[in-house]
C-alpha positions as CSV (number, residue, x, y, z in Angstrom):
1,M,27.1,37.1,-41.9
2,F,24.0,36.2,-39.9
3,S,24.3,33.9,-36.9
4,T,21.7,32.4,-34.6
5,A,21.3,29.7,-31.9
6,C,19.9,26.4,-33.1
7,P,16.4,26.1,-31.6
8,S,17.0,22.4,-31.1
9,C,20.4,22.2,-29.4
10,G,21.5,25.8,-28.8
11,A,24.6,25.6,-31.0
12,T,25.6,28.5,-33.1
13,V,24.4,28.3,-36.7
14,S,25.8,30.8,-39.3
15,F,24.6,32.0,-42.6
16,R,27.7,33.4,-44.5
17,S,25.9,34.0,-47.8
18,A,23.1,36.4,-48.1
19,S,21.4,34.1,-50.6
20,S,21.4,31.1,-48.2
21,V,17.9,30.3,-47.1
22,L,18.6,27.0,-45.3
23,A,21.3,25.8,-42.9
24,V,21.9,22.4,-41.3
25,C,23.1,22.4,-37.7
26,E,26.4,20.5,-37.7
27,Y,25.7,19.2,-34.1
28,C,22.1,17.9,-34.3
29,N,21.3,18.0,-38.0
30,S,18.3,20.2,-37.5
31,T,17.2,22.0,-40.7
32,L,16.8,25.7,-40.2
33,V,15.0,27.9,-42.6
34,R,15.9,31.6,-42.5
35,D,13.1,34.2,-42.6
36,A,14.5,37.8,-42.3
37,D,16.3,37.8,-39.0
38,S,14.7,34.7,-37.5
39,V,15.0,31.0,-38.2
40,R,12.5,28.2,-38.2
41,D,13.3,24.5,-37.4
42,I,11.6,22.3,-40.0
43,G,13.0,18.9,-38.8
44,K,16.1,16.8,-39.1
45,M,18.2,16.5,-42.2
46,S,19.6,13.1,-43.0
47,E,23.4,12.9,-42.6
48,T,25.4,12.6,-45.7
49,L,27.3,9.4,-46.4
50,D,31.0,9.7,-45.7
51,D,32.2,8.9,-49.2
52,Y,35.9,9.5,-48.7
53,S,35.8,12.9,-50.5
54,P,38.8,15.1,-49.9
55,L,36.5,18.1,-49.8
56,Q,34.7,19.4,-46.7
57,I,32.8,22.4,-45.5
58,T,35.5,25.1,-44.8
59,S,37.7,24.0,-47.7
60,T,38.8,27.0,-49.7
61,G,40.0,27.6,-53.3
62,R,40.4,30.2,-56.0
63,Y,38.6,30.4,-59.4
64,Q,39.2,33.1,-62.0
65,G,41.2,35.1,-59.5
66,V,38.5,35.1,-56.7
67,Q,38.8,33.3,-53.5
68,F,35.9,31.0,-52.4
69,S,34.9,28.7,-49.5
70,I,32.7,25.6,-49.4
71,I,29.8,26.4,-47.1
72,G,27.3,23.6,-47.9
73,R,26.6,20.3,-49.6
74,I,23.8,18.1,-50.9
75,Q,24.3,14.5,-51.7
76,L,22.3,13.0,-54.6
77,R,21.7,9.4,-55.5
78,Y,20.7,8.1,-59.0
79,D,20.3,4.6,-60.4
80,A,24.0,4.0,-60.9
81,G,25.6,5.8,-57.9
82,V,26.0,8.9,-55.7
83,W,27.5,12.4,-56.4
84,N,28.1,15.5,-54.3
85,E,27.1,19.1,-55.1
86,W,29.2,21.5,-52.9
87,Y,27.8,25.0,-52.4
88,I,30.5,27.6,-52.6
89,W,30.6,31.3,-51.5
90,F,33.0,33.7,-53.2
91,D,34.7,36.6,-51.4
92,D,33.0,39.0,-53.8
93,G,29.6,37.9,-52.6
94,G,28.8,35.5,-55.5
95,T,28.0,31.8,-55.2
96,G,28.4,28.7,-57.2
97,W,28.5,24.9,-57.2
98,L,31.4,22.5,-57.3
99,S,30.1,19.1,-58.5
100,E,32.1,16.0,-57.6
101,S,31.5,12.6,-59.3
102,V,33.9,9.7,-59.7
103,G,36.9,11.9,-59.0
104,Q,35.9,14.5,-61.6
105,Y,35.0,18.1,-60.8
106,V,32.9,20.8,-62.5
107,L,32.5,24.3,-61.2
108,T,29.4,26.3,-62.4
109,R,27.7,29.6,-61.5
110,S,24.1,30.6,-62.1
111,M,23.2,32.6,-65.2
112,G,19.6,33.0,-64.0
113,K,16.3,31.5,-65.2
114,L,16.1,30.5,-68.8
115,D,13.5,32.0,-71.2
116,D,11.8,29.7,-73.6
117,P,13.5,26.5,-72.3
118,P,13.2,23.1,-73.9
119,L,11.0,20.6,-72.1
120,F,12.9,18.3,-69.8
121,D,11.0,15.2,-71.0
122,K,12.1,15.9,-74.6
123,L,15.8,16.1,-73.8
124,A,18.3,13.2,-74.4
125,P,22.0,12.7,-74.4
126,G,23.6,13.5,-77.7
127,Q,21.2,16.4,-78.6
128,P,22.8,19.7,-79.6
129,Y,22.0,22.9,-77.7
130,R,23.2,26.4,-78.4
131,Y,23.9,29.0,-75.8
132,S,25.7,32.3,-76.1
133,G,27.1,31.4,-79.5
134,A,28.5,28.0,-78.4
135,R,27.3,24.6,-79.6
136,F,26.8,22.4,-76.6
137,T,25.9,18.7,-76.6
138,F,23.8,17.1,-73.8
139,S,25.9,14.6,-72.0
140,D,23.7,13.6,-69.1
141,V,19.9,13.8,-68.6
142,R,18.5,12.2,-65.4
143,E,16.5,12.6,-62.2
144,A,18.2,12.1,-58.8
145,R,17.1,11.9,-55.2
146,C,18.6,13.9,-52.3
147,I,19.8,11.6,-49.6
148,G,21.4,14.2,-47.3
149,G,22.7,17.7,-46.8
150,Q,25.1,19.8,-44.7
151,G,25.8,23.5,-44.0
152,E,24.2,26.4,-45.9
153,L,22.1,26.0,-49.0
154,P,20.2,28.5,-51.3
155,F,16.9,26.6,-51.3
156,R,14.8,24.3,-49.1
157,V,15.8,20.7,-49.5
158,G,15.4,17.5,-47.6
159,E,15.5,13.8,-47.9
160,G,13.5,12.7,-50.9
161,W,13.8,16.0,-52.7
162,Q,14.1,15.3,-56.4
163,A,16.6,17.0,-58.7
164,K,15.9,17.0,-62.5
165,V,19.0,18.1,-64.3
166,A,20.4,18.1,-67.9
167,D,24.1,18.6,-68.4
168,A,25.7,19.7,-71.6
169,R,29.4,20.1,-72.8
170,C,31.3,22.1,-75.3
171,A,35.1,21.5,-75.2
172,K,35.9,22.2,-71.5
173,Q,32.8,24.3,-71.0
174,F,30.0,22.8,-68.9
175,L,26.3,23.8,-68.9
176,T,23.5,22.6,-66.6
177,L,19.7,23.2,-66.9
178,D,18.1,22.6,-63.5
179,Y,14.4,21.7,-63.7
180,S,14.1,20.8,-60.0
181,E,11.5,23.6,-59.3
182,D,8.6,22.3,-61.4
183,A,6.5,25.5,-61.1
184,S,9.2,27.8,-62.7
185,P,11.5,27.8,-65.7
186,P,14.8,26.0,-65.3
187,E,17.8,27.7,-64.0
188,L,20.9,27.8,-66.2
189,F,24.4,27.2,-64.7
190,L,27.6,27.7,-66.7
191,G,31.1,26.7,-65.9
192,E,33.9,24.3,-66.8
193,A,35.6,21.0,-65.9
194,V,38.3,21.6,-63.3
195,T,40.8,19.8,-61.0
196,L,41.4,20.5,-57.4
197,A,45.0,21.5,-58.3
198,Q,43.7,24.1,-60.7
199,L,41.5,25.5,-58.0
200,D,44.4,25.6,-55.5
201,M,42.2,23.9,-53.0
202,Q,43.2,24.2,-49.3
203,L,42.0,22.7,-46.0
204,L,41.2,19.4,-47.6
205,R,40.7,16.2,-45.6
206,D,43.8,14.1,-45.5
207,A,44.0,10.3,-45.3
208,R,44.1,10.4,-41.4
209,V,40.9,12.4,-41.2
210,V,39.2,10.1,-43.7
211,M,40.2,7.0,-41.8
212,E,38.9,8.5,-38.5
213,K,35.5,9.2,-40.1
214,T,35.1,6.0,-42.0
215,G,37.2,3.4,-40.2
216,K,39.0,2.6,-43.5
217,L,41.8,4.2,-45.3
218,K,40.7,5.4,-48.8
219,G,42.1,3.0,-51.4
220,S,42.8,0.2,-48.9
221,I,41.7,-3.3,-49.8
222,A,38.4,-4.4,-48.1
223,A,36.5,-7.7,-48.4
224,L,32.9,-8.6,-48.9
225,T,31.1,-12.0,-49.0
226,C,28.9,-12.1,-52.0
227,P,25.2,-12.2,-50.9
228,G,24.3,-14.3,-53.9
229,C,26.8,-17.1,-53.9
230,G,29.1,-16.6,-51.0
231,A,32.2,-15.9,-53.0
232,S,34.9,-13.7,-51.5
233,L,35.0,-10.3,-53.2
234,Q,37.6,-7.6,-52.8
235,Y,37.3,-3.8,-53.4
236,R,39.0,-0.5,-52.8
237,A,37.4,1.3,-49.9
238,G,35.8,4.6,-50.8
239,V,36.8,4.3,-54.5
240,A,34.9,1.6,-56.3
241,T,31.5,1.4,-54.6
242,Q,29.5,-0.8,-57.0
243,I,30.6,-4.4,-56.8
244,T,29.6,-7.1,-59.3
245,C,30.3,-10.8,-58.5
246,G,32.0,-12.5,-61.4
247,T,30.6,-15.9,-60.4
248,C,26.8,-15.2,-60.1
249,G,26.4,-11.5,-61.2
250,T,25.0,-10.2,-57.9
251,Q,25.5,-6.5,-57.5
252,S,26.2,-4.8,-54.2
253,D,26.4,-1.1,-53.3
254,M,29.2,-0.2,-50.8
255,T,28.6,3.6,-50.7
256,G,27.6,3.5,-47.1
257,D,28.8,1.6,-44.1
258,V,26.8,-1.5,-44.9
259,A,26.5,-3.3,-48.2
260,T,23.2,-2.9,-50.0
261,V,22.2,-5.6,-52.4
262,L,21.1,-4.1,-55.7
263,N,20.4,-7.2,-57.6
264,T,20.7,-10.9,-56.8
265,H,20.7,-13.3,-59.7
266,R,22.7,-16.1,-61.4
267,N,22.8,-14.9,-65.0
268,Q,26.5,-15.6,-65.6
269,Q,26.3,-19.4,-66.2
270,T,29.8,-19.6,-67.5
271,I,32.9,-17.6,-66.4
272,P,34.9,-16.6,-69.4
273,R,38.7,-16.4,-69.4
274,V,40.1,-12.9,-69.0
275,T,43.7,-12.2,-69.8
276,L,44.4,-10.0,-66.7
277,E,43.4,-11.1,-63.2
278,L,41.4,-8.8,-60.9
279,G,43.7,-7.3,-58.2
280,S,46.8,-7.6,-60.3
281,V,49.0,-4.5,-60.3
282,A,50.7,-2.8,-63.3
283,Q,53.5,-0.3,-63.0
284,I,52.7,2.4,-65.5
285,E,54.8,5.5,-65.8
286,G,56.3,4.9,-62.4
287,A,52.9,4.5,-60.6
288,P,51.0,1.4,-59.5
289,W,47.7,0.7,-61.1
290,T,45.4,-2.0,-59.8
291,V,42.9,-4.0,-62.0
292,S,39.7,-3.2,-60.2
293,G,37.1,-4.5,-62.6
294,A,36.6,-6.2,-66.0
295,M,33.7,-6.1,-68.5
296,I,33.4,-8.1,-71.8
297,W,31.5,-6.5,-74.6
298,Q,29.8,-8.2,-77.5
299,E,29.0,-6.3,-80.7
300,D,25.3,-6.7,-81.8
301,G,25.0,-8.9,-84.8
302,E,28.7,-9.5,-85.1
303,P,31.2,-11.9,-83.6
304,G,33.4,-9.1,-82.4
305,Q,34.2,-9.0,-78.6
306,W,36.6,-6.9,-76.5
307,T,37.4,-6.7,-72.8
308,E,37.7,-3.4,-70.8
309,Y,39.8,-3.5,-67.6
310,L,39.2,-0.7,-65.1
311,L,42.6,0.4,-63.6
312,F,42.8,2.5,-60.4
313,N,45.6,4.6,-58.8
314,L,45.0,6.4,-55.5
315,E,46.5,9.7,-56.7
316,K,45.5,9.6,-60.4
317,G,42.1,8.0,-60.4
318,F,40.8,5.7,-63.1
319,R,41.9,4.6,-66.5
320,W,40.7,2.0,-69.0
321,L,42.9,-0.8,-70.5
322,V,41.2,-2.4,-73.4
323,E,42.1,-5.6,-75.3
324,A,40.6,-6.1,-78.7
325,Q,41.3,-7.9,-82.0
326,D,43.7,-5.2,-83.1
327,G,45.6,-5.1,-79.8
328,W,45.7,-3.0,-76.6
329,T,44.8,0.6,-75.8
330,L,45.1,2.6,-72.6
331,G,42.7,5.6,-72.1
332,S,40.5,7.7,-69.9
333,L,37.4,9.9,-69.9
334,M,37.9,13.2,-71.6
335,D,37.4,16.3,-69.4
336,V,37.7,18.5,-72.5
337,W,35.4,17.1,-75.1
338,A,36.2,16.5,-78.7
339,D,34.6,18.8,-81.4
340,A,32.3,16.5,-83.4
341,T,30.5,19.2,-85.3
342,D,31.7,17.4,-88.5
343,P,31.4,13.7,-87.7
344,N,33.8,12.8,-90.5
345,N,36.6,15.1,-89.0
346,V,36.5,15.1,-85.2
347,L,39.0,17.5,-83.5
348,A,40.7,17.0,-80.2
349,D,43.5,19.4,-79.1
350,G,43.8,20.5,-82.7
351,R,44.4,16.9,-83.9
352,K,42.1,15.4,-86.5
353,F,40.4,12.0,-86.0
354,T,38.3,10.2,-88.7
355,P,35.8,7.4,-88.3
356,Q,37.4,4.0,-87.9
357,Y,34.1,2.0,-88.2
358,P,30.4,2.8,-88.9
359,E,28.4,3.4,-85.8
360,Y,27.5,0.2,-84.0
361,T,25.8,-1.1,-80.8
362,A,27.2,-3.5,-78.2
363,R,26.2,-5.0,-74.9
364,V,27.9,-6.3,-71.7
365,I,28.0,-10.1,-71.6
366,Y,30.2,-10.4,-68.5
367,A,31.1,-8.1,-65.6
368,A,33.2,-8.7,-62.5
369,G,34.9,-6.6,-59.9
370,A,34.4,-3.2,-58.3
371,F,33.4,0.0,-60.2
372,P,32.5,3.6,-59.3
373,F,29.3,3.0,-61.3
374,R,26.8,0.1,-61.7
375,A,28.2,-2.3,-64.3
376,Q,25.8,-5.2,-65.2
377,V,25.2,-7.8,-67.9
378,G,22.9,-6.4,-70.5
379,D,24.0,-2.8,-70.4
380,R,24.0,-1.4,-73.9
381,M,25.9,1.4,-75.7
382,R,25.9,3.0,-79.1
383,L,29.5,3.6,-80.1
384,R,31.5,5.6,-82.6
385,D,35.2,5.0,-82.9
386,Y,37.7,7.5,-84.4
387,V,41.4,7.2,-85.2
388,A,44.2,9.6,-85.8
389,S,45.9,9.7,-89.2
390,D,49.0,7.9,-87.8
391,R,46.7,5.4,-85.9
392,S,48.5,6.0,-82.7
393,E,45.5,7.5,-80.9
394,R,41.8,6.8,-80.8
395,L,38.6,8.6,-79.6
396,A,35.3,6.9,-78.8
397,S,31.9,8.3,-78.0
398,E,29.6,6.0,-76.0
399,L,25.9,6.8,-75.7
400,N,23.0,5.2,-73.8
401,A,19.6,6.4,-72.6
402,H,21.1,8.6,-69.8
403,E,24.5,9.7,-70.7
404,L,27.1,10.4,-73.4
405,I,30.8,10.1,-72.7
406,W,34.0,10.6,-74.7
407,T,37.2,8.6,-74.1
408,R,40.7,9.1,-75.5
409,A,43.2,6.2,-75.8
410,R,46.6,5.4,-77.2
411,L,47.9,2.1,-78.6
412,V,50.0,-0.1,-76.4
413,P,52.2,-2.9,-77.7
414,D,52.0,-6.4,-76.2
415,S,55.6,-6.0,-74.9
416,A,54.6,-3.0,-72.8
417,I,51.7,-4.9,-71.2
418,G,54.1,-7.6,-70.2
419,Q,56.5,-5.1,-68.7
420,W,53.8,-3.3,-66.8
421,F,52.5,-6.5,-65.2
422,G,56.0,-8.1,-64.7
423,K,55.5,-10.9,-67.2
424,A,57.7,-12.0,-70.1
425,E,54.8,-11.4,-72.5
426,V,51.0,-10.9,-72.4
427,Q,49.1,-11.9,-75.5
428,S,45.6,-10.5,-75.7
429,S,43.1,-13.3,-76.0
430,H,41.2,-11.2,-78.6
431,F,44.1,-10.3,-80.8
432,V,44.0,-11.4,-84.4
433,P,47.2,-10.3,-86.3
434,A,46.6,-8.5,-89.5
435,L,48.3,-9.9,-92.7
436,D,50.9,-7.8,-94.4
437,R,51.0,-7.4,-98.2
438,E,53.5,-10.2,-98.6
439,G,51.3,-12.5,-96.5
440,K,48.4,-11.7,-98.7
441,R,50.4,-12.5,-101.9
442,K,51.4,-15.9,-100.4
443,I,47.8,-16.8,-99.7
444,A,46.8,-15.7,-103.2
445,F,49.4,-17.7,-105.0
446,T,48.8,-20.7,-102.7
447,A,45.0,-20.6,-103.4
448,V,45.6,-20.4,-107.2
449,A,48.1,-23.3,-107.1
450,L,45.9,-25.5,-105.1
451,M,42.9,-24.7,-107.3
452,F,44.7,-25.8,-110.5
453,A,46.5,-28.7,-108.9
454,F,43.2,-30.2,-107.7
455,N,41.2,-29.6,-111.0
456,L,43.9,-30.4,-113.6
457,P,44.0,-34.2,-113.1
458,I,40.2,-34.3,-113.1
459,A,40.0,-32.4,-116.4
460,L,42.6,-34.7,-118.0
461,I,40.7,-37.9,-116.9
462,Q,37.1,-36.8,-117.4
463,G,37.4,-34.5,-120.4
464,G,36.0,-31.0,-120.9
465,F,39.5,-29.6,-120.3
466,G,38.9,-26.1,-121.7
467,K,35.5,-25.5,-120.0
468,R,36.8,-26.8,-116.6
469,M,40.0,-24.7,-116.8
470,M,37.9,-21.6,-117.6
471,V,35.7,-22.2,-114.5
472,C,38.8,-22.9,-112.4
473,L,40.5,-19.6,-113.6
474,I,37.4,-17.6,-112.7
475,A,37.2,-19.2,-109.3
476,A,40.9,-18.6,-108.7
477,L,40.6,-14.9,-109.6
478,I,37.7,-14.5,-107.2
479,V,39.8,-15.9,-104.4
480,A,43.0,-14.1,-105.3
481,L,41.9,-10.5,-106.2
482,P,40.6,-9.5,-102.7
483,L,43.8,-11.0,-101.1
484,M,46.0,-9.0,-103.5
485,S,44.2,-5.8,-102.7
486,E,46.4,-2.8,-101.8
487,G,44.1,-1.7,-99.0
488,E,43.9,-2.8,-95.4
489,D,41.6,-5.5,-94.0
């Protein structure tokens, strides 16, 4: 370990990793660049936003049997939010990165520069990519801006530094192509999705430390007056940072200490009725889940609509409760991706899922509440839905210009929704009950009977009995046969 005195304030600054070329003084934020056994002060580094992360420099963990410590961090902002990249140093001298976004974590290590790489501008979510015999799919392709840093880092970085990265997934494997250095080939990082429990993380920040740093307890209810219309808005501190006013559509960013208005407009002329109120609490599997946000989606070219409710629990994170024409589902983002090599037989945990509908597109027509990402009217997605053979579980892939995500959900009866929210019954406003075979037969026989009952007197009075009855018979068959079908609607 190399240590030196900060040229600006005299405090001790240490370089634990031999590959670290930059360190930020924790006392005065001076950025020091290491050159052999000396350092050079290249100015102040912007402080990172205190985003309620449980991680901190000095936190430790274990990965693949090797102990590691967090020694640095950069914070990156993109169009929909902020994420952290924690620089980690292993006891065997190796290094890696622990990425943190919306309560999800990925640990990767460098595999070196990539020979014959694809062009960054030609990459898009959903594209396949092969590496070391595995078939990856790009999940996220975007540019982000560095807004702050701490501790030791392996390259020179400062406010405004641009990161160009493309992430890809294969089951639980995670691959990143880093194009941030324009003059050289991209660097390839390989790892997997992880949890803090799996990493046996120690020396994490507890709720008391977070509150001392931010002035708010993570997950506590905070209030904001909408800058667009003055409505009172509530959100969970440090959890849901992008707030959309359900009255006027104004969007505010609460990542920092002060609200930043992202978009002020009045594009939500009418406020639709949603079944579940924002702020209501459900008891699911013995844990409280709060309705943090709601989005109504409209299928392009079709009358179909559905509502997605974002649920939050302080310990477990986020889930999605969806109400649609065929009932309710409860699901979450998949850390371990489904295998969609054969789009007609998608596999997840060894279970087979088949397409439920042809691929379709949809857009957000209403958004309200607090989200860990920017949710706005007009957002569009291409969707593919898959269902298990017993129809108890569903998968969905959602694709836009910047990312591809997979979600997994299970069916939930109306009675369970009522129990969760402490009500006698909650009937989805989108639900349209399907007819059983007996119901279809009744409709078919009723249609035939009405057809003949209406036309028989006319035929007897006006004549042309045989011809009119033949036309009546054909019309009745056209109505009855589809309703008598053995298949499902």
